[in-house]
C-alpha positions as CSV (number, residue, x, y, z in Angstrom):
1,X,86.2,69.8,184.6
2,X,83.1,71.9,185.4
3,X,82.1,71.5,182.3
4,X,82.1,67.7,182.2
5,X,80.9,67.1,186.4
6,X,78.3,70.0,186.8
7,X,77.3,70.1,182.5
8,X,78.1,73.8,182.4
9,X,81.7,75.7,182.3
10,X,84.8,77.1,180.5
11,X,87.2,75.3,178.2
12,X,89.9,77.5,176.5
13,X,91.5,77.4,173.2
14,X,94.9,78.2,172.8
15,X,97.6,79.1,169.6
16,X,99.9,76.4,168.5
17,X,103.0,77.7,169.5
18,X,106.9,76.6,169.7
19,X,109.6,78.0,171.8
20,X,113.4,78.4,170.5
21,X,116.2,79.1,172.7
22,X,119.2,78.5,170.9
23,X,122.4,80.6,169.6
24,X,120.2,82.2,167.1
25,X,118.0,83.8,170.0
26,X,115.1,83.6,171.7
27,X,111.9,83.2,169.6
28,X,108.3,82.4,170.0
29,X,107.0,81.2,166.4
30,X,103.0,80.8,166.3
31,X,101.6,78.4,163.2
32,X,97.8,78.4,164.6
33,X,95.6,80.5,166.2
34,X,92.2,79.9,167.7
35,X,89.0,79.7,166.0
36,X,87.2,83.0,164.9
37,X,90.3,85.2,166.1
38,X,91.6,87.7,163.2
39,X,95.3,87.4,163.1
40,X,95.7,91.0,162.4
41,X,93.7,92.5,165.1
42,X,95.3,89.8,167.6
43,X,99.0,91.3,166.7
44,X,97.8,94.7,167.1
45,X,96.5,93.6,170.6
46,X,100.0,92.1,171.3
47,X,101.9,95.6,170.4
48,X,99.3,97.3,172.7
49,X,100.3,95.2,175.6
50,X,103.8,95.3,175.1
51,X,103.6,99.5,174.7
52,X,101.2,99.5,178.0
53,X,104.1,97.1,179.7
54,X,101.4,94.4,180.5
55,X,103.5,92.0,178.4
56,X,107.3,92.6,178.9
57,X,109.9,91.0,177.6
58,X,109.1,91.1,173.8
59,X,112.0,92.8,171.3
60,X,109.7,92.6,167.9
61,X,106.8,90.9,166.0
62,X,106.7,89.7,162.5
63,X,103.9,88.6,160.5
64,X,106.0,85.4,158.3
65,X,102.5,84.1,157.0
66,X,102.4,83.0,153.5
67,X,99.8,80.6,151.1
68,X,101.8,77.7,153.3
69,X,99.9,78.8,156.3
70,X,100.4,81.1,159.5
71,X,103.8,82.1,160.8
72,X,104.6,85.0,163.1
73,X,107.7,85.3,164.9
74,X,107.9,86.9,168.6
75,X,111.4,87.4,169.4
76,X,112.4,87.6,172.9
77,X,114.6,89.8,174.6
78,X,117.7,88.1,176.2
79,X,117.4,88.7,179.4
80,X,113.7,87.2,179.4
81,X,112.4,83.7,179.8
82,X,110.5,83.2,176.5
83,X,108.2,80.6,178.2
84,X,107.4,83.1,181.0
85,X,106.6,85.6,177.9
86,X,104.3,83.0,176.4
87,X,102.3,82.4,179.4
88,X,102.1,85.9,180.1
89,X,100.6,86.1,175.8
90,X,98.2,83.1,177.3
91,X,96.6,85.2,179.7
92,X,96.6,88.7,178.7
93,X,96.2,88.6,174.6
94,X,94.1,87.0,171.9
95,X,96.8,83.7,171.6
96,X,94.3,82.2,174.2
97,X,90.4,82.1,173.8
98,X,87.8,81.2,176.3
99,X,84.1,79.7,175.5
100,X,81.6,78.8,177.6
101,X,79.9,75.6,177.6
102,X,76.2,74.8,178.3
103,X,75.7,70.7,178.0
104,X,72.3,70.7,177.0
105,X,70.0,67.9,176.2
106,X,66.5,65.9,176.1
107,X,66.8,63.0,178.5
108,X,63.4,60.9,179.3
109,X,61.1,63.9,177.3
110,X,62.9,66.6,179.1
111,X,65.5,69.1,178.8
112,X,68.7,68.3,181.4
113,X,72.2,69.8,182.0
114,X,74.3,66.2,181.2
115,X,77.5,65.4,183.1
116,X,80.0,63.4,180.9
117,X,79.4,60.1,183.1
118,X,75.4,60.8,182.6
119,X,76.3,61.2,178.9
120,X,78.3,58.3,178.9
121,X,76.0,55.9,180.8
122,X,72.9,57.2,178.3
123,X,75.1,56.4,175.0
124,X,75.8,53.1,176.4
125,X,72.2,52.1,177.2
126,X,71.1,53.2,174.1
127,X,74.0,51.4,172.2
128,X,72.8,48.5,174.6
129,X,69.2,48.7,173.5
130,X,70.3,48.9,169.8
131,X,71.8,45.6,170.3
132,X,69.3,43.8,172.1
133,X,66.6,44.8,169.6
134,X,68.5,44.0,166.5
135,X,69.0,40.9,168.2
136,X,65.5,40.2,169.1
137,X,64.9,40.8,165.2
138,X,67.0,38.5,164.1
139,X,65.7,36.0,166.7
140,X,62.2,36.5,165.3
141,X,63.7,36.0,161.9
142,X,65.8,33.2,162.2
143,X,62.9,31.4,164.7
144,X,60.6,31.7,161.6
145,X,63.0,30.9,159.0
146,X,63.3,27.5,161.4
147,X,59.6,27.0,160.8
148,X,60.1,27.1,157.6
149,X,62.4,24.9,157.3
150,X,60.6,22.4,159.8
151,X,57.5,22.3,157.6
152,X,59.4,21.5,154.4
153,X,61.4,18.6,156.2
154,X,58.3,17.4,157.2
155,X,56.5,17.6,153.3
156,X,59.0,15.4,152.6
157,X,57.6,12.6,155.0
158,X,54.3,12.5,152.5
159,X,55.5,13.9,149.5
160,X,53.2,11.9,147.2
161,X,50.3,13.0,149.3
162,X,51.6,16.9,148.7
163,X,52.1,16.8,145.0
164,X,48.6,15.0,144.8
165,X,46.8,17.6,146.9
166,X,48.1,20.1,144.8
167,X,47.4,18.8,141.7
168,X,43.6,18.2,142.8
169,X,43.7,21.4,144.0
170,X,41.8,24.7,141.9
171,X,43.6,27.6,143.5
172,X,46.3,27.9,145.4
173,X,44.3,29.3,148.5
174,X,42.4,25.7,148.4
175,X,46.1,24.1,148.4
176,X,47.2,26.1,151.3
177,X,43.9,25.2,153.4
178,X,44.4,21.5,152.7
179,X,47.8,21.6,153.9
180,X,46.5,23.9,156.8
181,X,43.7,20.9,157.4
182,X,40.5,23.4,157.2
183,X,39.7,21.7,154.1
184,X,40.2,17.7,153.0
185,X,40.2,15.9,150.0
186,X,39.1,12.3,149.3
187,X,41.5,9.7,149.5
188,X,43.9,11.7,151.2
189,X,44.5,11.7,154.9
190,X,44.7,15.5,156.4
191,X,47.7,17.5,157.0
192,X,48.7,19.3,159.7
193,X,50.9,22.2,158.7
194,X,50.4,25.3,160.2
195,X,49.6,28.7,158.5
196,X,52.8,29.9,157.8
197,X,54.3,26.3,156.7
198,X,51.0,25.7,154.4
199,X,51.5,28.9,152.6
200,X,55.7,28.0,152.4
201,X,55.0,25.4,150.7
202,X,51.9,26.3,148.8
203,X,53.9,28.8,146.8
204,X,56.5,26.2,145.5
205,X,56.2,24.5,142.3
206,X,55.3,20.6,142.5
207,X,58.5,20.1,140.8
208,X,60.4,21.8,143.3
209,X,59.0,20.0,146.3
210,X,59.8,16.7,144.4
211,X,63.1,17.3,143.7
212,X,63.6,19.5,147.3
213,X,67.4,18.4,149.1
214,X,66.5,17.7,152.4
215,X,70.2,17.7,153.3
216,X,70.7,21.0,152.5
217,X,67.3,22.0,154.4
218,X,68.7,20.1,157.5
219,X,72.0,21.8,157.2
220,X,70.3,25.0,156.8
221,X,68.0,24.3,159.7
222,X,71.1,23.3,162.3
223,X,72.4,26.5,161.4
224,X,69.7,28.3,162.2
225,X,69.3,26.5,165.5
226,X,73.0,27.8,166.3
227,X,72.3,31.1,166.0
228,X,68.7,31.6,167.6
229,X,71.0,29.8,170.8
230,X,73.3,32.4,170.3
231,X,70.6,35.4,169.8
232,X,68.8,34.0,172.7
233,X,72.5,34.5,174.6
234,X,72.4,38.1,173.3
235,X,69.3,38.6,174.7
236,X,69.7,37.4,178.2
237,X,73.3,38.3,178.7
238,X,74.3,41.9,179.7
239,X,77.6,41.3,179.3
240,X,77.7,39.9,175.8
241,X,75.9,43.1,174.7
242,X,78.5,45.1,176.5
243,X,81.2,43.4,174.8
244,X,79.5,43.4,171.4
245,X,79.5,47.0,171.5
246,X,83.2,47.1,172.4
247,X,83.9,45.4,169.5
248,X,81.7,47.5,167.3
249,X,83.1,50.9,169.0
250,X,86.7,49.3,167.6
251,X,85.4,48.8,164.6
252,X,83.9,52.4,164.2
253,X,87.4,54.0,165.2
254,X,89.0,51.7,163.0
255,X,86.7,52.9,160.2
256,X,86.5,56.6,160.9
257,X,89.3,57.2,163.5
258,X,91.0,60.0,162.3
259,X,93.8,61.9,164.4
260,X,92.4,64.7,166.4
261,X,93.7,68.2,164.7
262,X,93.5,69.4,168.5
263,X,95.0,68.0,171.6
264,X,93.7,68.8,175.2
265,X,96.2,70.2,177.2
266,X,94.7,71.0,181.4
267,X,95.3,74.3,182.7
268,X,94.1,76.3,185.8
269,X,91.6,78.8,184.9
270,X,93.3,81.4,187.2
271,X,96.6,82.1,187.6
272,X,99.2,83.8,189.7
273,X,102.6,85.1,189.1
274,X,104.5,81.8,189.8
275,X,101.8,79.9,187.4
276,X,103.7,81.8,184.4
277,X,107.0,80.3,185.3
278,X,107.9,77.8,183.8
279,X,109.5,74.6,186.1
280,X,113.0,73.9,185.1
281,X,116.6,73.3,186.4
282,X,119.0,76.4,186.8
283,X,121.7,77.7,188.1
284,X,122.4,80.5,190.2
285,X,125.1,82.8,190.8
286,X,126.5,85.0,193.3
287,X,129.5,87.1,192.9
288,X,131.9,88.8,195.0
289,X,130.6,92.6,194.9
290,X,127.1,90.8,195.4
291,X,125.7,90.5,191.7
292,X,122.8,87.8,191.3
293,X,121.1,86.3,188.3
294,X,119.9,82.3,187.0
295,X,120.4,80.5,184.1
296,X,119.2,77.8,182.7
297,X,121.4,74.6,183.4
298,X,121.6,73.7,179.6
299,X,122.5,77.2,178.8
300,X,125.4,77.3,181.9
301,X,127.0,74.4,180.3
302,X,126.9,75.7,176.8
303,X,128.8,78.3,178.0
304,X,131.3,76.2,180.6
305,X,134.9,76.8,179.7
306,X,136.9,74.2,180.9
307,X,139.2,74.8,184.2
308,X,138.6,78.7,184.1
309,X,134.9,77.1,184.3
310,X,132.4,79.3,183.1
311,X,132.9,82.8,180.9
312,X,129.1,83.8,182.9
313,X,131.1,83.3,186.0
314,X,133.2,86.9,185.5
315,X,131.1,89.3,186.2
316,X,133.4,92.5,185.6
317,X,136.8,93.5,186.0
318,X,138.6,92.2,189.8
319,X,135.0,90.4,190.1
320,X,134.8,87.2,190.8
321,X,131.8,84.4,191.6
322,X,131.3,83.6,195.2
323,X,128.4,81.3,195.3
324,X,127.0,79.3,192.6
325,X,124.6,76.5,192.8
326,X,121.8,74.2,190.8
327,X,118.1,74.2,192.1
328,X,114.7,74.2,190.2
329,X,113.1,77.5,189.3
330,X,110.3,77.0,191.9
331,X,112.2,76.7,194.4
332,X,112.2,79.1,197.6
333,X,115.6,80.4,198.1
334,X,116.6,81.5,202.1
335,X,119.2,83.5,201.7
336,X,121.5,84.1,204.8
337,X,124.2,86.5,205.8
338,X,126.9,86.8,208.2
339,X,125.0,89.1,210.4
340,X,122.9,86.6,211.0
341,X,120.0,87.2,208.8
342,X,117.6,85.5,206.5
343,X,115.9,86.6,203.2
344,X,113.5,84.7,201.5
345,X,112.7,85.0,197.9
346,X,111.8,82.6,194.9
347,X,114.6,81.1,192.5
348,X,112.6,82.7,189.5
349,X,112.4,86.2,191.1
350,X,116.4,86.0,190.5
351,X,117.0,88.2,187.2
352,X,118.1,85.9,184.4
353,X,121.3,86.7,183.2
354,X,122.7,86.3,179.7
355,X,126.0,85.1,178.3
356,X,127.7,88.1,178.8
357,X,125.9,89.6,181.5
358,X,126.6,90.3,185.4
359,X,123.3,90.0,186.8
360,X,121.7,92.6,189.3
361,X,123.4,93.4,192.2
362,X,121.2,91.7,195.1
363,X,120.4,94.7,196.9
364,X,117.8,95.5,194.0
365,X,116.5,92.1,194.2
366,X,116.1,92.2,197.7
367,X,116.1,96.1,198.9
368,X,116.1,95.1,202.5
369,X,119.4,93.7,202.2
370,X,122.4,95.9,204.7
371,X,125.0,97.3,202.7
372,X,127.5,95.5,205.8
373,X,126.1,92.5,205.3
374,X,127.8,89.9,202.9
375,X,126.0,86.7,201.9
376,X,127.3,83.4,203.2
377,X,125.0,80.8,201.9
378,X,122.2,80.7,199.7
379,X,120.0,77.4,200.6
380,X,117.3,76.5,198.0
381,X,114.3,74.7,199.3
382,X,112.3,72.5,197.2
383,X,108.4,72.4,196.7
384,X,108.0,69.1,198.4
385,X,110.1,70.4,201.7
386,X,108.0,73.6,201.5
387,X,105.0,71.5,201.9
388,X,106.3,69.2,204.4
389,X,109.4,70.6,206.5
390,X,108.6,68.1,209.8
391,X,111.8,66.2,210.2
392,X,113.6,68.5,208.8
393,X,116.4,71.1,210.4
394,X,118.9,73.9,209.6
395,X,121.8,73.6,211.1
396,X,123.7,76.7,211.7
397,X,127.8,77.5,212.2
398,X,129.7,80.6,213.3
399,X,133.2,81.6,212.9
400,X,133.5,81.5,217.0
401,X,132.4,77.1,216.9
402,X,129.1,78.0,217.7
403,X,126.1,76.0,216.5
404,X,122.1,75.9,216.2
405,X,119.5,73.7,215.3
406,X,116.1,74.8,214.3
407,X,113.6,73.6,212.8
408,X,113.0,74.4,208.9
409,X,109.1,75.2,208.9
410,X,110.3,78.4,211.1
411,X,111.7,79.5,207.7
412,X,110.2,78.4,204.6
413,X,107.7,81.6,205.0
414,X,110.4,84.3,205.4
415,X,110.2,86.9,202.3
416,X,112.4,89.4,200.9
417,X,111.9,92.0,204.1
418,X,114.1,89.1,206.0
419,X,114.6,88.2,209.8
420,X,117.1,87.1,212.1
421,X,118.2,83.6,211.6
422,X,119.8,83.4,215.4
423,X,121.4,85.3,218.0
424,X,125.5,86.1,218.2
425,X,126.7,85.5,222.0
426,X,129.7,87.3,220.8
427,X,129.6,90.7,219.2
428,X,132.6,89.6,216.9
429,X,130.8,86.7,215.7
430,X,129.6,86.1,212.4
431,X,127.6,83.3,210.4
432,X,130.1,81.1,208.6
433,X,127.4,78.4,206.9
434,X,124.4,77.2,207.0
435,X,123.1,73.3,205.9
436,X,119.6,71.5,206.2
437,X,119.8,68.2,207.9
438,X,117.5,65.4,209.2
439,X,118.2,63.4,212.5
440,X,120.4,61.1,210.6
441,X,122.8,63.4,209.4
442,X,126.5,64.4,211.0
443,X,128.4,67.5,210.8
444,X,131.8,68.1,210.5
445,X,133.0,71.2,211.5
446,X,136.4,72.1,210.1
447,X,138.9,75.5,211.5
448,X,141.4,77.1,209.0
449,X,143.7,75.9,211.1
450,X,143.1,72.4,210.0
451,X,141.1,70.3,212.9
452,X,137.6,68.8,212.5
453,X,135.2,68.1,215.0
454,X,132.1,65.6,213.9
455,X,129.4,64.9,215.8
456,X,125.5,64.0,215.4
457,X,123.4,67.0,216.5
458,X,120.0,64.8,217.2
459,X,122.2,62.2,219.0
460,X,120.1,61.2,222.5
461,X,122.0,59.8,225.4
462,X,120.7,58.9,228.6
463,X,122.3,59.3,232.2
464,X,122.5,56.3,234.9
465,X,120.2,58.2,236.6
466,X,117.5,58.7,233.3
467,X,118.4,62.1,232.1
468,X,118.2,62.4,228.8
469,X,120.5,64.3,227.0
470,X,120.2,65.6,223.0
471,X,123.6,67.0,221.5
472,X,122.1,69.6,219.9
473,X,118.9,70.6,221.3
474,X,116.2,71.7,218.6
475,X,115.8,75.9,219.2
476,X,113.5,78.5,218.0
477,X,114.4,81.3,215.4
478,X,115.9,83.9,217.5
479,X,118.3,81.8,219.6
480,X,122.1,82.0,220.1
481,X,122.9,78.0,220.2
482,X,125.9,76.2,221.5
483,X,129.0,75.3,221.6
484,X,130.0,73.5,219.1
485,X,133.7,73.4,218.3
486,X,136.2,74.3,221.1
487,X,139.1,76.6,218.8
488,X,142.8,77.8,219.9
489,X,143.5,81.4,220.0
490,X,143.6,82.7,216.1
491,X,141.7,79.8,215.1
492,X,138.1,80.1,213.3
493,X,135.6,78.0,211.6
494,X,135.7,78.3,207.6
495,X,132.8,75.7,206.6
496,X,130.7,73.1,207.7
497,X,129.0,69.6,205.9
498,X,126.0,67.7,207.2
499,X,125.1,64.5,205.6
500,X,124.3,61.1,206.5
501,X,125.9,59.4,203.4
502,X,129.1,57.9,205.0
503,X,130.7,57.1,200.9
504,X,130.6,61.3,200.5
505,X,134.1,62.8,200.2
506,X,135.3,65.8,202.4
507,X,137.6,68.0,200.4
508,X,139.6,70.7,202.3
509,X,141.3,72.9,200.6
510,X,144.0,75.6,201.8
511,X,144.9,79.0,200.4
512,X,148.2,77.9,198.7
513,X,147.3,75.1,196.6
514,X,146.5,72.0,198.5
515,X,143.7,69.8,198.7
516,X,142.7,67.0,200.7
517,X,139.9,64.2,200.2
518,X,138.5,61.9,202.3
519,X,135.9,59.9,202.5
520,X,133.2,60.9,205.6
521,X,133.4,56.8,206.5
522,X,131.8,55.7,210.3
523,X,134.5,56.7,212.0
524,X,135.5,54.2,214.1
525,X,138.7,51.5,214.0
526,X,138.5,48.7,211.7
527,X,140.8,45.7,211.0
528,X,143.1,46.1,208.2
529,X,142.8,43.6,205.8
530,X,145.1,41.9,203.4
531,X,144.2,41.5,199.6
532,X,143.0,38.0,200.6
533,X,140.8,39.6,203.4
534,X,142.9,38.2,206.0
535,X,143.8,40.6,209.2
536,X,147.2,41.7,209.4
537,X,149.7,41.9,211.7
538,X,152.2,44.2,213.2
539,X,155.8,42.4,212.8
540,X,157.0,44.5,216.3
541,X,153.8,44.2,218.5
542,X,152.0,41.3,217.0
543,X,149.1,43.9,217.5
544,X,146.6,43.4,214.7
545,X,146.8,46.9,212.8
546,X,143.8,48.9,212.4
547,X,142.5,51.8,210.6
548,X,140.2,54.9,210.9
549,X,137.5,54.6,208.5
550,X,137.2,58.4,207.7
551,X,136.3,61.4,209.9
552,X,136.8,60.2,213.6
553,X,133.4,61.2,215.9
554,X,134.5,63.8,218.5
555,X,131.7,65.2,221.5
556,X,130.3,68.3,220.4
557,X,132.0,71.5,221.9
558,X,135.4,69.4,221.5
559,X,138.9,70.4,219.8
560,X,138.3,68.2,217.1
561,X,141.1,66.3,215.4
562,X,143.9,67.4,212.9
563,X,142.5,66.6,209.7
564,X,145.2,68.3,207.3
565,X,148.5,69.0,207.7
566,X,149.3,72.7,206.9
567,X,152.6,74.4,206.0
568,X,152.0,76.3,209.1
569,X,155.5,78.2,208.8
570,X,154.2,80.4,205.5
571,X,150.9,80.5,207.0
572,X,148.9,78.3,205.1
573,X,145.4,77.7,206.1
574,X,142.3,75.9,205.1
575,X,139.9,78.2,203.2
576,X,137.3,76.4,201.9
577,X,135.4,72.5,202.5
578,X,133.3,70.9,199.9
579,X,131.5,67.8,199.9
580,X,132.0,66.1,196.9
581,X,128.9,63.5,196.2
582,X,130.6,62.2,192.8
583,X,134.1,62.4,192.5
584,X,133.2,63.4,189.0
585,X,132.6,66.5,190.3
586,X,135.0,69.4,189.3
587,X,136.2,72.3,191.5
588,X,136.5,75.7,189.9
589,X,139.5,77.6,191.8
590,X,140.3,81.3,191.4
591,X,143.3,82.6,193.1
592,X,143.4,86.6,194.1
593,X,145.9,87.6,190.5
594,X,143.3,86.2,188.7
595,X,144.4,82.7,187.9
596,X,141.5,80.8,187.2
597,X,141.9,76.5,187.1
598,X,139.0,73.9,187.1
599,X,140.1,70.2,188.3
600,X,138.3,66.9,189.0
601,X,137.7,65.7,192.4
602,X,139.3,62.1,191.5
603,X,142.6,64.3,190.6
604,X,143.2,64.7,194.4
605,X,144.2,61.7,195.9
606,X,141.6,60.1,198.8
607,X,143.1,59.4,202.1
608,X,141.7,57.5,204.7
609,X,141.1,60.2,207.4
610,X,144.4,60.4,208.5
611,X,146.4,64.1,208.7
612,X,148.2,64.0,205.2
613,X,148.8,67.4,203.8
614,X,146.9,66.7,200.5
615,X,147.4,67.0,197.2
616,X,149.0,70.2,195.4
617,X,145.7,70.9,193.1
618,X,147.6,74.9,192.5
619,X,151.0,75.8,192.1
620,X,151.3,78.9,193.7
621,X,155.3,78.4,195.0
622,X,157.7,81.0,194.0
623,X,160.6,79.5,191.8
624,X,162.7,78.0,194.3
625,X,159.7,76.8,196.2
626,X,160.1,78.5,199.2
627,X,157.4,80.9,199.4
628,X,154.0,81.9,197.8
629,X,153.5,84.5,195.0
630,X,149.7,83.8,195.2
631,X,146.8,82.5,197.4
632,X,143.4,80.9,196.6
633,X,140.8,83.4,197.3
634,X,137.5,81.2,195.8
635,X,136.1,77.8,195.1
636,X,133.2,76.2,194.0
637,X,132.3,72.6,193.5
638,X,130.6,72.3,190.1
639,X,128.8,69.3,189.4
640,X,129.4,67.0,186.6
641,X,126.1,67.7,185.1
642,X,127.4,71.6,184.5
643,X,130.7,69.9,182.9
644,X,131.5,70.4,179.5
645,X,134.5,69.7,177.8
646,X,135.7,73.5,176.7
647,X,138.6,74.2,178.8
648,X,141.2,73.4,176.1
649,X,140.1,75.8,173.6
650,X,141.0,78.6,176.5
651,X,144.4,76.6,177.4
652,X,146.3,77.6,174.8
653,X,149.5,76.9,176.4
654,X,148.0,73.5,177.3
655,X,150.0,73.8,181.1
656,X,146.1,72.9,182.8
657,X,145.8,76.6,183.7
658,X,143.7,79.4,181.6
659,X,145.7,82.8,183.1
660,X,143.7,86.2,182.8
661,X,145.4,87.1,179.5
662,X,144.2,83.7,178.0
663,X,140.4,84.1,178.7
664,X,140.4,88.1,178.1
665,X,141.9,86.7,174.7
666,X,139.2,84.3,174.1
667,X,136.7,86.9,175.3
668,X,138.0,89.3,172.5
669,X,138.0,86.7,169.9
670,X,134.4,85.5,170.7
671,X,133.2,89.5,170.9
672,X,134.9,89.7,167.2
673,X,133.2,86.3,166.2
674,X,129.9,87.5,167.8
675,X,130.2,91.0,165.9
676,X,131.0,88.5,162.6
677,X,127.7,86.7,163.0
678,X,125.5,90.0,163.9
């Protein structure tokens, strides 16, 4: 940019590279290198950078060049991002060269640094001057020709006298003088031709003059008059000259417009580490044992394994995924623990996982996280929200029903060292969930005994005395919050949602395999209409039938309403709460005995908000159905974009469930297959 705005600057020339990330592995293939760069020296330099640790992630370098052209293959390690490796090479090796530019030119007789606007303006003025001078030249030529034609037509009016004068003249010069009127001849009236006309007439043979086609001359004269008028318009009108310039440029492009042999790729002159990271959609998973990793969404989908979900989510024996979320690689992750602390890092800073790796323990990624801390929420914050967090808040919910609302901007700059996100009023309380919200969002707290408390944190109420109260006031970072839900003895909050979309479904899941799905709704009572749109009447009471749309609104601090009927005799309780924005989303369920299943959200019956048992999504009862032999210990919502149709390949007995035996058998088959391929 400086080169064009100031006449002095730098530009970069990059090698032509292509990145491959498929079943054959991760590769960078180079087919062109910068001007004056020797390929052999470049490869030696890259090898030195790898040995020094300046460039990481390269496994092997092969030179496959031939007479057909350059081809260098750089194999990338499985746990490295090939795009990040390529950016490291651009920064540190001769895959990218920089050149200085000093755009000097002679303008008005003196040397000056030429900016792009000055160069373009100078060129336009130059071309415009050429067009004007060319038009002036053609105009003078056309006017001279028209003047001659006028003389020829005029000569035809006295053709006999002209012929007689020609015959009587002793030379062409005398004939010209007679026609010009500087000499006279006896018996012939004086002529009044101009010198140019007299010369043109005298140069013609007399028989040509006598046989002149007057009509043809007059037609040529008329055409010349039109041409003269057009040329005068070009000389007098700048818009005409610029229009001609554009037409000539179009002709030039059509005649000489070869395709560029290089392309312009704008990039910053200086880069930090994040500039080397490709912005892409990724999936981040955290296991129950604390192993974290990220993968590209497309890779996550490739290894999808139907109902048991994802081969990638099993990290090791007796370990299972605890959290699965999608975000972008340059989003900021806020990691909240049950002890009320928050740690911040970029999504790309989490280790990249391969198809079979379990990732890295989170304490190796965030060194200051304590051994007794358990991650409860990983919240991705987009770059846009980081730059403009105004109007966005974080809502906290604890097991004992305390909620807190704080400004998002108080947390966006927290780093890996961590800080306290809130204080607890009780030494036994722990953090359950954190959600990002705006003033329009409603919060629903759900307890393990099946009760739900819905309120709008930003709702403002004005009392008769003018006192204004807010449901949940905005508080600072290190504060304790307020009572969000009153709980009975033995009850605890197990989940929270925050949304303003009344069409969003809320799914509650019990540990014995029951799931209830209801739309959030507006929480108000509505008349029940028949199929024709008419109100319906109760035959006994003669009152109009009504129904409640979704979750009833309650006051903050209330005990909530019953949202799901549970088998309390056997100790059933709600273990998870999910928002379902798309009924094509799926649930990944895992039991304590290792049974895994994937269920479409729309396979659960949608209810109108009444306290029902819901739909059985996993059969965990014993044979006589008088008790339970297993329980759900984990569930995750899989957005529809992450779902592939590979469940049937795993479910060998077609019972809709992938058992641990089926999963281990599939792993063994895949290991054998991959071994044969190698």
